[in-house]
N, C-alpha and C positions, 0 to 999 in steps of 0.2 A: 696689371689684372691680377686677380687672384686665381690659381689655380682651382681652389675649391672656394668659391664664394662664400662671403659672410652671410649671405641670405641662404645659402643652401645648408651650410652649416648650422645655421639658427634652427631649421626645420628639422635638422637631424641629429639632434642633441645639444648645439651649444644655447639654446633657448633657455636652460637651466642653469648656465654659467654665470659665476660672477663678472662685474666690470672689469676687473683685472685679468680674469681667465678670457676675455672677450678681446682684450687690448693685447694680450699675449698672443692670440690666434691672429689678429688683424697685421700684427707686426712681425709675423714668422717670415723671416727671408725667402725660405724653401717654397711658402705658398704665392709667392709674388715673383711675377714675370714681368719684365719691360716690354711693352708691345707697343705699336701705333693707337692712337683712337678710335677707328675704325675697327681694330680686332678687338678692343675692350668692349666697344659697344655690341658689336655682333656676338659676344657670348655673354654679355649679360650677366645673368646668375644660374647660366644653365650647367647641366651636369652632362657627362662624356655621350649619354646616349641621346643628348639632344645637341649638342655642338664639340666639334674635334678641330684643333688648331689646323689652318689652312695648308700648312706642311706637313705632308704624310711622313716624312722624314722625322719629323718630332713626335709622332703617335707615341711611340714607345715609353720616352722619357715621360710625356704628359702622364699616360698610364701609370708608371710607378711613382712619380710625385704624387699625383691623386691619391693611391692607395696608402701611401707615408703617410701623408697629410690626415688622412681620414682615420687610419689604424693610429697613430701618435695620440689624436685627440678623441680618440672614442666614438666616432661620429656612425652614426647607422647608414647603412646602404641600404638601396632600395633593390628590388627584384631586377628591374630594365638595368638600371646601372651595373650590378653585379654582370649581367650577361655581356654587356658592351664592353666592360673591362677585362673579361674573360677572351673575348673574340680579340680584344687590342692584344693582349699579352700572349695569345697564339702565334700571332704575326710576328712578335718580338725574338722569338727561340730560335 
């Protein structure tokens, strides 16, 4: 499963990338998470305001990884996404 799904990245800046840039993003290990098929299907291409991991004890790590990946690749954030990420971060302190 991708932390930041390819479709989300495409909608938020990656649509202008070269094929090589997209390949690097798709193979970035920090953006990949081993999960079972049902978790992968339930997440699909959803952002944090639409889907969070079923294990609440992983929410802080998920929040941090989402932001590191989005920032590293200079992908845009939407307002509802930022609101959810802020709420998640507030519970991690």
